[in-house]
Backbone and ligand atoms as CSV (ligand in chain L), in Angstrom:
chain,resi,resn,atom,element,x,y,z
A,1,MET,N,N,-9.439,10.229,15.030
A,1,MET,CA,C,-8.688,9.251,14.229
A,1,MET,C,C,-7.277,9.777,13.957
A,2,GLN,N,N,-6.312,8.916,14.155
A,2,GLN,CA,C,-4.914,9.283,13.901
A,2,GLN,C,C,-4.385,8.351,12.809
A,3,VAL,N,N,-4.011,8.941,11.696
A,3,VAL,CA,C,-3.489,8.151,10.578
A,3,VAL,C,C,-1.970,8.139,10.667
A,4,GLY,N,N,-1.389,6.960,10.558
A,4,GLY,CA,C,0.063,6.845,10.556
A,4,GLY,C,C,0.586,6.722,9.135
A,5,LEU,N,N,1.739,7.323,8.933
A,5,LEU,CA,C,2.448,7.173,7.665
A,5,LEU,C,C,3.765,6.509,8.010
A,6,LEU,N,N,3.986,5.324,7.505
A,6,LEU,CA,C,5.256,4.667,7.815
A,6,LEU,C,C,6.379,5.476,7.158
A,7,GLY,N,N,7.297,5.954,7.978
A,7,GLY,CA,C,8.295,6.903,7.485
A,7,GLY,C,C,9.721,6.399,7.616
A,8,LEU,N,N,9.931,5.125,7.315
A,8,LEU,CA,C,11.275,4.548,7.435
A,8,LEU,C,C,12.097,4.799,6.176
A,9,GLN,N,N,11.404,4.897,5.047
A,9,GLN,CA,C,12.066,5.026,3.742
A,9,GLN,C,C,10.962,5.263,2.723
A,10,GLY,N,N,11.321,5.863,1.611
A,10,GLY,CA,C,10.378,5.936,0.504
A,10,GLY,C,C,9.553,7.206,0.467
A,11,ALA,N,N,8.442,7.128,-0.270
A,11,ALA,CA,C,7.687,8.315,-0.681
A,11,ALA,C,C,6.567,8.663,0.302
A,12,PHE,N,N,6.880,8.688,1.599
A,12,PHE,CA,C,5.809,8.947,2.566
A,12,PHE,C,C,5.374,10.407,2.576
A,13,LEU,N,N,6.298,11.340,2.305
A,13,LEU,CA,C,5.953,12.767,2.380
A,13,LEU,C,C,4.877,13.157,1.367
A,14,ASP,N,N,4.833,12.446,0.242
A,14,ASP,CA,C,3.848,12.781,-0.795
A,14,ASP,C,C,2.408,12.571,-0.333
A,15,HIS,N,N,2.221,11.828,0.756
A,15,HIS,CA,C,0.857,11.594,1.257
A,15,HIS,C,C,0.358,12.752,2.119
A,16,ILE,N,N,1.271,13.567,2.611
A,16,ILE,CA,C,0.883,14.579,3.603
A,16,ILE,C,C,-0.134,15.596,3.065
A,17,PRO,N,N,0.068,16.152,1.859
A,17,PRO,CA,C,-0.950,17.094,1.364
A,17,PRO,C,C,-2.342,16.463,1.274
A,18,HIS,N,N,-2.406,15.178,0.919
A,18,HIS,CA,C,-3.697,14.501,0.837
A,18,HIS,C,C,-4.343,14.400,2.210
A,19,LEU,N,N,-3.544,13.998,3.202
A,19,LEU,CA,C,-4.098,13.835,4.550
A,19,LEU,C,C,-4.532,15.183,5.102
A,20,ALA,N,N,-3.731,16.226,4.793
A,20,ALA,CA,C,-4.083,17.572,5.253
A,20,ALA,C,C,-5.421,17.985,4.636
A,21,ARG,N,N,-5.596,17.734,3.342
A,21,ARG,CA,C,-6.852,18.116,2.693
A,21,ARG,C,C,-8.030,17.287,3.200
A,22,CYS,N,N,-7.761,16.038,3.597
A,22,CYS,CA,C,-8.830,15.206,4.164
A,22,CYS,C,C,-9.198,15.679,5.574
A,23,GLY,N,N,-8.346,16.515,6.153
A,23,GLY,CA,C,-8.629,17.057,7.477
A,23,GLY,C,C,-8.466,16.053,8.604
A,24,VAL,N,N,-7.597,15.049,8.391
A,24,VAL,CA,C,-7.378,14.043,9.442
A,24,VAL,C,C,-6.041,14.309,10.141
A,25,ALA,N,N,-5.977,13.911,11.403
A,25,ALA,CA,C,-4.716,14.011,12.132
A,25,ALA,C,C,-3.807,12.881,11.669
A,26,TYR,N,N,-2.524,13.173,11.532
A,26,TYR,CA,C,-1.616,12.125,11.070
A,26,TYR,C,C,-0.279,12.260,11.783
A,27,SER,N,N,0.465,11.170,11.785
A,27,SER,CA,C,1.821,11.219,12.324
A,27,SER,C,C,2.705,10.277,11.521
A,28,ILE,N,N,3.973,10.611,11.486
A,28,ILE,CA,C,4.934,9.769,10.778
A,28,ILE,C,C,5.457,8.738,11.779
A,29,VAL,N,N,5.346,7.477,11.392
A,29,VAL,CA,C,5.664,6.373,12.299
A,29,VAL,C,C,7.051,5.840,11.978
A,30,ARG,N,N,7.920,5.900,13.000
A,30,ARG,CA,C,9.292,5.426,12.791
A,30,ARG,C,C,9.749,4.451,13.864
A,31,ASP,N,N,8.878,4.169,14.823
A,31,ASP,CA,C,9.278,3.243,15.895
A,31,ASP,C,C,8.034,2.580,16.494
A,32,ILE,N,N,8.278,1.694,17.458
A,32,ILE,CA,C,7.170,0.936,18.051
A,32,ILE,C,C,6.192,1.866,18.760
A,33,GLN,N,N,6.720,2.902,19.449
A,33,GLN,CA,C,5.847,3.847,20.148
A,33,GLN,C,C,4.897,4.514,19.148
A,34,GLY,N,N,5.460,4.879,18.005
A,34,GLY,CA,C,4.640,5.518,16.978
A,34,GLY,C,C,3.494,4.628,16.529
A,35,LEU,N,N,3.760,3.341,16.488
A,35,LEU,CA,C,2.727,2.384,16.074
A,35,LEU,C,C,1.568,2.341,17.056
A,36,THR,N,N,1.869,2.563,18.337
A,36,THR,CA,C,0.816,2.455,19.356
A,36,THR,C,C,-0.122,3.664,19.304
A,37,ARG,N,N,0.302,4.747,18.657
A,37,ARG,CA,C,-0.499,5.992,18.674
A,37,ARG,C,C,-1.451,6.127,17.500
A,38,ILE,N,N,-1.446,5.172,16.586
A,38,ILE,CA,C,-2.236,5.354,15.355
A,38,ILE,C,C,-3.402,4.380,15.277
A,39,ASP,N,N,-4.391,4.754,14.458
A,39,ASP,CA,C,-5.579,3.913,14.253
A,39,ASP,C,C,-5.565,3.233,12.899
A,40,ARG,N,N,-4.779,3.769,11.979
A,40,ARG,CA,C,-4.643,3.162,10.648
A,40,ARG,C,C,-3.292,3.573,10.083
A,41,LEU,N,N,-2.833,2.850,9.055
A,41,LEU,CA,C,-1.466,3.082,8.586
A,41,LEU,C,C,-1.370,3.027,7.064
A,42,ILE,N,N,-0.635,3.982,6.519
A,42,ILE,CA,C,-0.271,3.935,5.103
A,42,ILE,C,C,1.192,3.494,5.003
A,43,ILE,N,N,1.431,2.451,4.225
A,43,ILE,CA,C,2.808,2.018,3.951
A,43,ILE,C,C,3.137,2.508,2.547
A,44,PRO,N,N,4.078,3.424,2.421
A,44,PRO,CA,C,4.270,4.106,1.140
A,44,PRO,C,C,5.060,3.275,0.123
A,45,GLY,N,N,5.169,3.849,-1.071
A,45,GLY,CA,C,6.062,3.285,-2.064
A,45,GLY,C,C,7.505,3.576,-1.684
A,46,GLY,N,N,8.397,2.868,-2.295
A,46,GLY,CA,C,9.817,3.020,-1.991
A,46,GLY,C,C,10.529,1.758,-2.404
A,47,GLU,N,N,11.372,1.265,-1.527
A,47,GLU,CA,C,12.112,0.037,-1.805
A,47,GLU,C,C,11.746,-0.969,-0.718
A,48,SER,N,N,10.990,-1.990,-1.115
A,48,SER,CA,C,10.435,-2.899,-0.108
A,48,SER,C,C,11.519,-3.626,0.687
A,49,THR,N,N,12.631,-3.948,0.039
A,49,THR,CA,C,13.682,-4.681,0.761
A,49,THR,C,C,14.275,-3.809,1.864
A,50,VAL,N,N,14.436,-2.525,1.586
A,50,VAL,CA,C,15.009,-1.605,2.580
A,50,VAL,C,C,14.016,-1.393,3.725
A,51,MET,N,N,12.763,-1.179,3.356
A,51,MET,CA,C,11.745,-0.985,4.400
A,51,MET,C,C,11.631,-2.215,5.286
A,52,ALA,N,N,11.664,-3.392,4.663
A,52,ALA,CA,C,11.561,-4.635,5.445
A,52,ALA,C,C,12.741,-4.757,6.407
A,53,LYS,N,N,13.921,-4.380,5.928
A,53,LYS,CA,C,15.127,-4.456,6.756
A,53,LYS,C,C,14.987,-3.533,7.972
A,54,PHE,N,N,14.509,-2.311,7.748
A,54,PHE,CA,C,14.330,-1.369,8.863
A,54,PHE,C,C,13.243,-1.846,9.827
A,55,LEU,N,N,12.169,-2.416,9.285
A,55,LEU,CA,C,11.097,-2.917,10.168
A,55,LEU,C,C,11.649,-3.971,11.117
A,56,VAL,N,N,12.530,-4.823,10.592
A,56,VAL,CA,C,13.137,-5.864,11.429
A,56,VAL,C,C,14.098,-5.227,12.423
A,57,GLU,N,N,14.975,-4.355,11.930
A,57,GLU,CA,C,16.004,-3.735,12.800
A,57,GLU,C,C,15.392,-2.939,13.935
A,58,PHE,N,N,14.282,-2.249,13.663
A,58,PHE,CA,C,13.657,-1.409,14.683
A,58,PHE,C,C,12.619,-2.168,15.501
A,59,GLY,N,N,12.565,-3.486,15.315
A,59,GLY,CA,C,11.654,-4.305,16.119
A,59,GLY,C,C,10.190,-4.045,15.827
A,60,MET,N,N,9.894,-3.533,14.641
A,60,MET,CA,C,8.515,-3.131,14.336
A,60,MET,C,C,7.726,-4.187,13.565
A,61,LEU,N,N,8.411,-5.183,13.009
A,61,LEU,CA,C,7.718,-6.107,12.108
A,61,LEU,C,C,6.619,-6.893,12.838
A,62,ALA,N,N,6.966,-7.516,13.962
A,62,ALA,CA,C,5.971,-8.324,14.686
A,62,ALA,C,C,4.844,-7.458,15.252
A,63,PRO,N,N,5.162,-6.301,15.901
A,63,PRO,CA,C,4.067,-5.451,16.395
A,63,PRO,C,C,3.135,-4.974,15.279
A,64,LEU,N,N,3.698,-4.663,14.118
A,64,LEU,CA,C,2.865,-4.201,13.009
A,64,LEU,C,C,1.987,-5.344,12.505
A,65,ARG,N,N,2.572,-6.514,12.402
A,65,ARG,CA,C,1.803,-7.685,11.968
A,65,ARG,C,C,0.628,-7.923,12.925
A,66,GLU,N,N,0.921,-7.767,14.227
A,66,GLU,CA,C,-0.140,-7.966,15.231
A,66,GLU,C,C,-1.253,-6.937,15.092
A,67,ARG,N,N,-0.873,-5.660,14.906
A,67,ARG,CA,C,-1.898,-4.614,14.754
A,67,ARG,C,C,-2.780,-4.911,13.541
A,68,ILE,N,N,-2.170,-5.311,12.438
A,68,ILE,CA,C,-2.949,-5.596,11.225
A,68,ILE,C,C,-3.851,-6.812,11.476
A,69,GLY,N,N,-3.291,-7.814,12.136
A,69,GLY,CA,C,-4.072,-9.017,12.470
A,69,GLY,C,C,-5.254,-8.694,13.367
A,70,ALA,N,N,-5.105,-7.659,14.198
A,70,ALA,CA,C,-6.179,-7.260,15.112
A,70,ALA,C,C,-7.181,-6.328,14.431
A,71,GLY,N,N,-6.990,-6.067,13.138
A,71,GLY,CA,C,-8.009,-5.334,12.392
A,71,GLY,C,C,-7.696,-3.891,12.068
A,72,MET,N,N,-6.472,-3.436,12.340
A,72,MET,CA,C,-6.137,-2.051,11.991
A,72,MET,C,C,-6.145,-1.889,10.463
A,73,PRO,N,N,-6.862,-0.890,9.930
A,73,PRO,CA,C,-6.831,-0.678,8.493
A,73,PRO,C,C,-5.429,-0.281,8.021
A,74,VAL,N,N,-5.037,-0.833,6.895
A,74,VAL,CA,C,-3.711,-0.524,6.358
A,74,VAL,C,C,-3.800,-0.455,4.842
A,75,TRP,N,N,-3.044,0.491,4.279
A,75,TRP,CA,C,-2.997,0.668,2.816
A,75,TRP,C,C,-1.533,0.602,2.398
A,76,GLY,N,N,-1.217,-0.362,1.560
A,76,GLY,CA,C,0.131,-0.480,1.024
A,76,GLY,C,C,0.175,0.015,-0.404
A,77,VAL,N,N,1.080,0.952,-0.660
A,77,VAL,CA,C,1.274,1.497,-2.011
A,77,VAL,C,C,2.550,0.884,-2.592
A,78,CYS,N,N,2.424,0.184,-3.669
A,78,CYS,CA,C,3.575,-0.349,-4.414
A,78,CYS,C,C,4.511,-1.147,-3.494
A,79,ALA,N,N,5.626,-0.591,-3.042
A,79,ALA,CA,C,6.481,-1.331,-2.105
A,79,ALA,C,C,5.677,-1.729,-0.861
A,80,GLY,N,N,4.730,-0.886,-0.461
A,80,GLY,CA,C,3.859,-1.201,0.680
A,80,GLY,C,C,3.012,-2.433,0.412
A,81,ALA,N,N,2.553,-2.579,-0.836
A,81,ALA,CA,C,1.792,-3.770,-1.220
A,81,ALA,C,C,2.677,-5.009,-1.130
A,82,ILE,N,N,3.936,-4.842,-1.502
A,82,ILE,CA,C,4.891,-5.958,-1.437
A,82,ILE,C,C,5.074,-6.389,0.024
A,83,LEU,N,N,5.209,-5.419,0.921
A,83,LEU,CA,C,5.395,-5.747,2.335
A,83,LEU,C,C,4.188,-6.491,2.900
A,84,LEU,N,N,2.987,-6.152,2.399
A,84,LEU,CA,C,1.768,-6.762,2.923
A,84,LEU,C,C,1.515,-8.167,2.384
A,85,ALA,N,N,2.057,-8.478,1.217
A,85,ALA,CA,C,1.694,-9.704,0.493
A,85,ALA,C,C,2.098,-10.972,1.243
A,86,GLU,N,N,1.277,-12.020,1.038
A,86,GLU,CA,C,1.615,-13.319,1.638
A,86,GLU,C,C,2.833,-13.938,0.981
A,87,GLN,N,N,2.958,-13.737,-0.329
A,87,GLN,CA,C,4.123,-14.291,-1.034
A,87,GLN,C,C,4.710,-13.291,-1.999
A,88,VAL,N,N,6.034,-13.169,-1.975
A,88,VAL,CA,C,6.758,-12.239,-2.840
A,88,VAL,C,C,7.841,-13.024,-3.566
A,89,ASP,N,N,7.747,-13.081,-4.862
A,89,ASP,CA,C,8.725,-13.831,-5.654
A,89,ASP,C,C,8.919,-15.258,-5.107
A,90,GLY,N,N,7.810,-15.882,-4.716
A,90,GLY,CA,C,7.867,-17.275,-4.266
A,90,GLY,C,C,8.298,-17.469,-2.819
A,91,GLN,N,N,8.576,-16.372,-2.107
A,91,GLN,CA,C,8.980,-16.463,-0.692
A,91,GLN,C,C,7.884,-15.836,0.180
A,92,PRO,N,N,7.809,-16.214,1.454
A,92,PRO,CA,C,6.840,-15.554,2.326
A,92,PRO,C,C,7.130,-14.057,2.407
A,93,GLY,N,N,6.089,-13.230,2.309
A,93,GLY,CA,C,6.268,-11.783,2.383
A,93,GLY,C,C,6.502,-11.328,3.812
A,94,PRO,N,N,7.105,-10.132,4.006
A,94,PRO,CA,C,7.471,-9.649,5.344
A,94,PRO,C,C,6.291,-9.605,6.321
A,95,LEU,N,N,5.157,-9.019,5.914
A,95,LEU,CA,C,4.019,-8.924,6.826
A,95,LEU,C,C,3.029,-10.063,6.611
A,96,GLY,N,N,2.974,-10.584,5.397
A,96,GLY,CA,C,2.141,-11.755,5.116
A,96,GLY,C,C,0.672,-11.572,5.466
A,97,ALA,N,N,0.165,-10.360,5.308
A,97,ALA,CA,C,-1.190,-10.056,5.772
A,97,ALA,C,C,-2.242,-10.087,4.678
A,98,LEU,N,N,-1.823,-9.973,3.435
A,98,LEU,CA,C,-2.758,-9.834,2.312
A,98,LEU,C,C,-2.626,-11.056,1.407
A,99,GLY,N,N,-3.751,-11.700,1.134
A,99,GLY,CA,C,-3.727,-12.964,0.389
A,99,GLY,C,C,-3.446,-12.816,-1.094
A,100,VAL,N,N,-2.260,-12.359,-1.404
A,100,VAL,CA,C,-1.841,-12.290,-2.808
A,100,VAL,C,C,-0.426,-12.836,-2.933
A,101,GLN,N,N,-0.149,-13.342,-4.133
A,101,GLN,CA,C,1.226,-13.684,-4.492
A,101,GLN,C,C,1.628,-12.687,-5.546
A,102,LEU,N,N,2.796,-12.100,-5.399
A,102,LEU,CA,C,3.193,-11.115,-6.402
A,102,LEU,C,C,4.650,-11.248,-6.812
A,103,THR,N,N,4.945,-10.613,-7.926
A,103,THR,CA,C,6.294,-10.610,-8.484
A,103,THR,C,C,6.783,-9.172,-8.512
A,104,ARG,N,N,7.937,-8.931,-7.897
A,104,ARG,CA,C,8.492,-7.575,-7.875
A,104,ARG,C,C,9.029,-7.184,-9.253
A,105,ASN,N,N,8.960,-5.907,-9.524
A,105,ASN,CA,C,9.536,-5.341,-10.749
A,105,ASN,C,C,9.129,-6.111,-12.005
A,106,ALA,N,N,7.872,-6.561,-12.007
A,106,ALA,CA,C,7.434,-7.467,-13.077
A,106,ALA,C,C,7.240,-6.752,-14.403
A,107,TYR,N,N,7.137,-5.424,-14.362
A,107,TYR,CA,C,6.941,-4.696,-15.608
A,107,TYR,C,C,8.267,-4.133,-16.125
A,108,GLY,N,N,9.370,-4.658,-15.619
A,108,GLY,CA,C,10.685,-4.167,-16.031
A,108,GLY,C,C,11.328,-3.404,-14.891
A,109,ARG,N,N,12.574,-3.039,-15.047
A,109,ARG,CA,C,13.303,-2.453,-13.936
A,109,ARG,C,C,13.340,-0.932,-14.001
A,110,GLN,N,N,14.528,-0.309,-13.936
A,110,GLN,CA,C,14.614,1.134,-13.672
A,110,GLN,C,C,13.665,2.015,-14.478
A,111,ILE,N,N,13.656,1.800,-15.784
A,111,ILE,CA,C,12.915,2.767,-16.596
A,111,ILE,C,C,11.448,2.402,-16.753
A,112,ALA,N,N,11.061,1.286,-16.120
A,112,ALA,CA,C,9.702,0.811,-16.347
A,112,ALA,C,C,8.691,1.566,-15.491
A,113,SER,N,N,8.496,2.815,-15.814
A,113,SER,CA,C,7.486,3.615,-15.140
A,113,SER,C,C,6.555,4.127,-16.216
A,114,ASP,N,N,5.280,3.957,-15.997
A,114,ASP,CA,C,4.348,4.439,-17.006
A,114,ASP,C,C,3.009,4.795,-16.376
A,115,THR,N,N,2.217,5.476,-17.169
A,115,THR,CA,C,0.889,5.865,-16.735
A,115,THR,C,C,-0.112,5.105,-17.584
A,116,VAL,N,N,-1.027,4.419,-16.927
A,116,VAL,CA,C,-1.982,3.562,-17.627
A,116,VAL,C,C,-3.388,3.942,-17.172
A,117,SER,N,N,-4.266,4.094,-18.123
A,117,SER,CA,C,-5.643,4.449,-17.791
A,117,SER,C,C,-6.376,3.213,-17.267
A,118,ILE,N,N,-6.937,3.336,-16.088
A,118,ILE,CA,C,-7.668,2.205,-15.494
A,118,ILE,C,C,-9.059,2.662,-15.049
A,119,GLN,N,N,-9.947,1.672,-14.933
A,119,GLN,CA,C,-11.275,1.941,-14.375
A,119,GLN,C,C,-11.283,1.543,-12.911
A,120,VAL,N,N,-11.871,2.399,-12.088
A,120,VAL,CA,C,-12.004,2.074,-10.661
A,120,VAL,C,C,-13.472,2.294,-10.283
A,121,PRO,N,N,-14.310,1.291,-10.554
A,121,PRO,CA,C,-15.756,1.466,-10.370
A,121,PRO,C,C,-16.139,1.931,-8.961
A,122,ILE,N,N,-15.455,1.394,-7.946
A,122,ILE,CA,C,-15.853,1.732,-6.573
A,122,ILE,C,C,-15.647,3.218,-6.274
A,123,LEU,N,N,-14.764,3.858,-7.025
A,123,LEU,CA,C,-14.547,5.299,-6.849
A,123,LEU,C,C,-15.219,6.101,-7.974
A,124,GLY,N,N,-15.983,5.403,-8.808
A,124,GLY,CA,C,-16.681,6.072,-9.899
A,124,GLY,C,C,-15.746,6.603,-10.984
A,125,LEU,N,N,-14.576,5.955,-11.123
A,125,LEU,CA,C,-13.578,6.454,-12.082
A,125,LEU,C,C,-13.581,5.589,-13.343
A,126,ASP,N,N,-13.737,6.244,-14.463
A,126,ASP,CA,C,-13.802,5.552,-15.746
A,126,ASP,C,C,-12.452,5.476,-16.437
A,127,ALA,N,N,-11.632,6.490,-16.223
A,127,ALA,CA,C,-10.336,6.569,-16.905
A,127,ALA,C,C,-9.362,7.288,-15.966
A,128,TYR,N,N,-8.883,6.550,-14.979
A,128,TYR,CA,C,-7.953,7.132,-14.002
A,128,TYR,C,C,-6.525,6.866,-14.475
A,129,PRO,N,N,-5.707,7.921,-14.618
A,129,PRO,CA,C,-4.343,7.720,-15.116
A,129,PRO,C,C,-3.406,7.227,-14.014
A,130,ALA,N,N,-3.393,5.907,-13.821
A,130,ALA,CA,C,-2.605,5.320,-12.721
A,130,ALA,C,C,-1.110,5.357,-13.053
A,131,ILE,N,N,-0.327,5.832,-12.093
A,131,ILE,CA,C,1.125,5.956,-12.294
A,131,ILE,C,C,1.827,4.740,-11.675
A,132,PHE,N,N,2.523,3.999,-12.514
A,132,PHE,CA,C,3.258,2.812,-12.071
A,132,PHE,C,C,4.751,3.112,-12.082
A,133,ILE,N,N,5.435,2.808,-10.987
A,133,ILE,CA,C,6.881,3.026,-10.906
A,133,ILE,C,C,7.530,1.725,-10.404
A,134,ARG,N,N,8.150,1.025,-11.307
A,134,ARG,CA,C,8.769,-0.266,-10.951
A,134,ARG,C,C,7.817,-1.115,-10.107
A,135,ALA,N,N,6.619,-1.239,-10.614
A,135,ALA,CA,C,5.536,-1.855,-9.842
A,135,ALA,C,C,5.659,-3.378,-9.784
A,136,PRO,N,N,5.134,-3.958,-8.712
A,136,PRO,CA,C,5.004,-5.416,-8.687
A,136,PRO,C,C,3.755,-5.823,-9.469
A,137,ARG,N,N,3.716,-7.087,-9.869
A,137,ARG,CA,C,2.502,-7.627,-10.501
A,137,ARG,C,C,1.847,-8.616,-9.542
A,138,ILE,N,N,0.568,-8.458,-9.331
A,138,ILE,CA,C,-0.188,-9.394,-8.489
A,138,ILE,C,C,-0.562,-10.584,-9.361
A,139,ASP,N,N,-0.063,-11.768,-9.005
A,139,ASP,CA,C,-0.233,-12.953,-9.851
A,139,ASP,C,C,-1.418,-13.806,-9.428
A,140,THR,N,N,-1.589,-14.002,-8.129
A,140,THR,CA,C,-2.712,-14.829,-7.680
A,140,THR,C,C,-3.355,-14.200,-6.451
A,141,LEU,N,N,-4.634,-14.493,-6.302
A,141,LEU,CA,C,-5.435,-13.921,-5.228
A,141,LEU,C,C,-6.037,-15.046,-4.400
A,142,ALA,N,N,-5.996,-14.916,-3.095
A,142,ALA,CA,C,-6.690,-15.866,-2.232
A,142,ALA,C,C,-8.176,-15.514,-2.208
A,143,ALA,N,N,-8.998,-16.480,-1.741
A,143,ALA,CA,C,-10.419,-16.178,-1.541
A,143,ALA,C,C,-10.515,-15.038,-0.538
A,144,GLY,N,N,-11.455,-14.155,-0.757
A,144,GLY,CA,C,-11.624,-13.046,0.180
A,144,GLY,C,C,-10.904,-11.778,-0.237
A,145,VAL,N,N,-10.126,-11.862,-1.310
A,145,VAL,CA,C,-9.464,-10.660,-1.841
A,145,VAL,C,C,-10.286,-10.143,-3.024
A,146,THR,N,N,-10.714,-8.909,-2.935
A,146,THR,CA,C,-11.533,-8.294,-3.982
A,146,THR,C,C,-10.654,-7.450,-4.886
A,147,VAL,N,N,-10.853,-7.584,-6.191
A,147,VAL,CA,C,-10.130,-6.738,-7.140
A,147,VAL,C,C,-10.957,-5.481,-7.386
A,148,GLN,N,N,-10.402,-4.327,-7.053
A,148,GLN,CA,C,-11.115,-3.052,-7.250
A,148,GLN,C,C,-10.709,-2.373,-8.556
A,149,ALA,N,N,-9.562,-2.762,-9.107
A,149,ALA,CA,C,-9.137,-2.214,-10.394
A,149,ALA,C,C,-8.076,-3.129,-10.994
A,150,SER,N,N,-8.043,-3.170,-12.325
A,150,SER,CA,C,-7.049,-3.985,-13.036
A,150,SER,C,C,-6.390,-3.174,-14.139
A,151,ARG,N,N,-5.201,-3.642,-14.493
A,151,ARG,CA,C,-4.485,-3.119,-15.654
A,151,ARG,C,C,-4.441,-4.291,-16.625
A,152,GLN,N,N,-5.141,-4.186,-17.746
A,152,GLN,CA,C,-5.441,-5.367,-18.557
A,152,GLN,C,C,-5.947,-6.481,-17.632
A,153,ASN,N,N,-5.234,-7.596,-17.534
A,153,ASN,CA,C,-5.743,-8.665,-16.665
A,153,ASN,C,C,-5.112,-8.674,-15.278
A,154,ASP,N,N,-4.200,-7.750,-15.030
A,154,ASP,CA,C,-3.505,-7.767,-13.738
A,154,ASP,C,C,-4.240,-6.915,-12.709
A,155,PRO,N,N,-4.557,-7.490,-11.547
A,155,PRO,CA,C,-5.142,-6.678,-10.480
A,155,PRO,C,C,-4.122,-5.627,-10.029
A,156,VAL,N,N,-4.569,-4.391,-9.859
A,156,VAL,CA,C,-3.641,-3.334,-9.424
A,156,VAL,C,C,-4.147,-2.591,-8.192
A,157,PHE,N,N,-5.387,-2.855,-7.827
A,157,PHE,CA,C,-5.974,-2.298,-6.599
A,157,PHE,C,C,-6.813,-3.422,-6.013
A,158,VAL,N,N,-6.376,-3.943,-4.872
A,158,VAL,CA,C,-7.079,-5.062,-4.248
A,158,VAL,C,C,-7.399,-4.718,-2.804
A,159,GLN,N,N,-8.390,-5.420,-2.309
A,159,GLN,CA,C,-8.832,-5.161,-0.949
A,159,GLN,C,C,-9.239,-6.464,-0.283
A,160,GLN,N,N,-8.843,-6.606,0.959
A,160,GLN,CA,C,-9.223,-7.774,1.755
A,160,GLN,C,C,-9.656,-7.217,3.096
A,161,GLY,N,N,-10.944,-7.051,3.270
A,161,GLY,CA,C,-11.436,-6.418,4.491
A,161,GLY,C,C,-10.865,-5.021,4.622
A,162,ARG,N,N,-10.146,-4.783,5.714
A,162,ARG,CA,C,-9.623,-3.440,5.972
A,162,ARG,C,C,-8.170,-3.289,5.508
A,163,ILE,N,N,-7.734,-4.225,4.675
A,163,ILE,CA,C,-6.396,-4.122,4.080
A,163,ILE,C,C,-6.576,-3.771,2.615
A,164,MET,N,N,-5.931,-2.698,2.157
A,164,MET,CA,C,-5.985,-2.408,0.722
A,164,MET,C,C,-4.584,-2.198,0.177
A,165,ALA,N,N,-4.437,-2.473,-1.104
A,165,ALA,CA,C,-3.130,-2.321,-1.737
A,165,ALA,C,C,-3.322,-1.799,-3.148
A,166,THR,N,N,-2.488,-0.836,-3.526
A,166,THR,CA,C,-2.448,-0.352,-4.908
A,166,THR,C,C,-1.008,-0.526,-5.386
A,167,THR,N,N,-0.854,-1.059,-6.590
A,167,THR,CA,C,0.510,-1.211,-7.111
A,167,THR,C,C,0.943,0.049,-7.857
A,168,PHE,N,N,0.018,1.033,-7.955
A,168,PHE,CA,C,0.337,2.340,-8.546
A,168,PHE,C,C,0.315,3.381,-7.423
A,169,HIS,N,N,0.514,4.638,-7.801
A,169,HIS,CA,C,0.802,5.695,-6.804
A,169,HIS,C,C,-0.231,6.818,-6.788
A,170,PRO,N,N,-1.353,6.637,-6.102
A,170,PRO,CA,C,-2.364,7.710,-6.030
A,170,PRO,C,C,-1.853,8.976,-5.348
A,171,GLU,N,N,-0.801,8.857,-4.533
A,171,GLU,CA,C,-0.286,10.051,-3.835
A,171,GLU,C,C,0.368,11.036,-4.805
A,172,LEU,N,N,0.626,10.609,-6.033
A,172,LEU,CA,C,1.237,11.509,-7.017
A,172,LEU,C,C,0.191,12.279,-7.819
A,173,HIS,N,N,-1.070,12.115,-7.438
A,173,HIS,CA,C,-2.158,12.843,-8.101
A,173,HIS,C,C,-2.667,13.969,-7.213
A,174,GLY,N,N,-3.306,14.932,-7.845
A,174,GLY,CA,C,-3.836,16.077,-7.096
A,174,GLY,C,C,-5.133,15.785,-6.372
A,175,ASP,N,N,-5.789,14.672,-6.690
A,175,ASP,CA,C,-7.055,14.381,-6.015
A,175,ASP,C,C,-6.816,13.502,-4.789
A,176,ASP,N,N,-7.849,13.416,-3.961
A,176,ASP,CA,C,-7.706,12.670,-2.701
A,176,ASP,C,C,-8.632,11.458,-2.656
A,177,LEU,N,N,-9.054,10.963,-3.818
A,177,LEU,CA,C,-10.088,9.930,-3.858
A,177,LEU,C,C,-9.679,8.658,-3.124
A,178,PHE,N,N,-8.468,8.203,-3.358
A,178,PHE,CA,C,-8.022,6.959,-2.716
A,178,PHE,C,C,-7.816,7.175,-1.220
A,179,HIS,N,N,-7.292,8.334,-0.863
A,179,HIS,CA,C,-7.088,8.620,0.561
A,179,HIS,C,C,-8.420,8.670,1.286
A,180,ARG,N,N,-9.413,9.306,0.675
A,180,ARG,CA,C,-10.736,9.380,1.308
A,180,ARG,C,C,-11.346,7.986,1.425
A,181,TYR,N,N,-11.151,7.165,0.398
A,181,TYR,CA,C,-11.669,5.792,0.448
A,181,TYR,C,C,-11.017,5.035,1.606
A,182,PHE,N,N,-9.707,5.191,1.748
A,182,PHE,CA,C,-8.998,4.496,2.823
A,182,PHE,C,C,-9.487,4.957,4.202
A,183,MET,N,N,-9.783,6.236,4.346
A,183,MET,CA,C,-10.249,6.749,5.642
A,183,MET,C,C,-11.568,6.113,6.071
A,184,GLU,N,N,-12.340,5.622,5.083
A,184,GLU,CA,C,-13.645,5.041,5.383
A,184,GLU,C,C,-13.564,3.538,5.674
A,185,LEU,N,N,-12.425,2.916,5.444
A,185,LEU,CA,C,-12.333,1.447,5.614
A,185,LEU,C,C,-12.566,1.050,7.059
L,1,LIG,N1,N,10.359,-1.861,-7.040
L,1,LIG,C1,C,10.102,-1.490,-5.683
L,1,LIG,C2,C,10.235,-2.675,-4.744
L,1,LIG,O1,O,10.364,-3.764,-5.185
L,1,LIG,C3,C,8.729,-0.867,-5.523
L,1,LIG,C4,C,8.653,0.437,-6.296
L,1,LIG,C5,C,7.736,1.443,-5.708
L,1,LIG,O2,O,7.340,1.373,-4.549
L,1,LIG,N2,N,7.457,2.446,-6.490
L,1,LIG,O3,O,10.215,-2.513,-3.566
């Protein structure tokens, strides 16, 4: 298994220690060739507008959409979740692969970063300190999207088949629980 880390912009390097501890082979994906070499992909946090722009400029948007449509597992973290969403701020999302509508920066702008204790039953977590950094809010869910964790009433970890999205940042934690879960999708 070869795990890809989309490395166009954002916090992709923070995933490397997790992947190393999981003992999986990984590569940083920056072009179409890189996309052909991987079996699954992590889209990191960062700035979704910048990542979307690079995906278009490097001709990667359509090939990536096709791979996801063909069943490649993908995990979007924060900005990655935004890229995957069907609708972003009322507009079609860049990849449009995940049946959610979301609002960017819904918890406030620059300084709106906080840690919120959440339950994640599927990972056996009762009080996981989820780190939110200028996170989007998931407003509506299509049929077939499962909520794996919420912050009050807002879904923050959702899954649709082999597509998963977290609006918080598990890569900033010392444990590998989310990475291991993704490897099993
Ligand atoms: N606010 C960013 C965006 O809209 C996402 C922030 C993040 O990925 N931590 O793309």
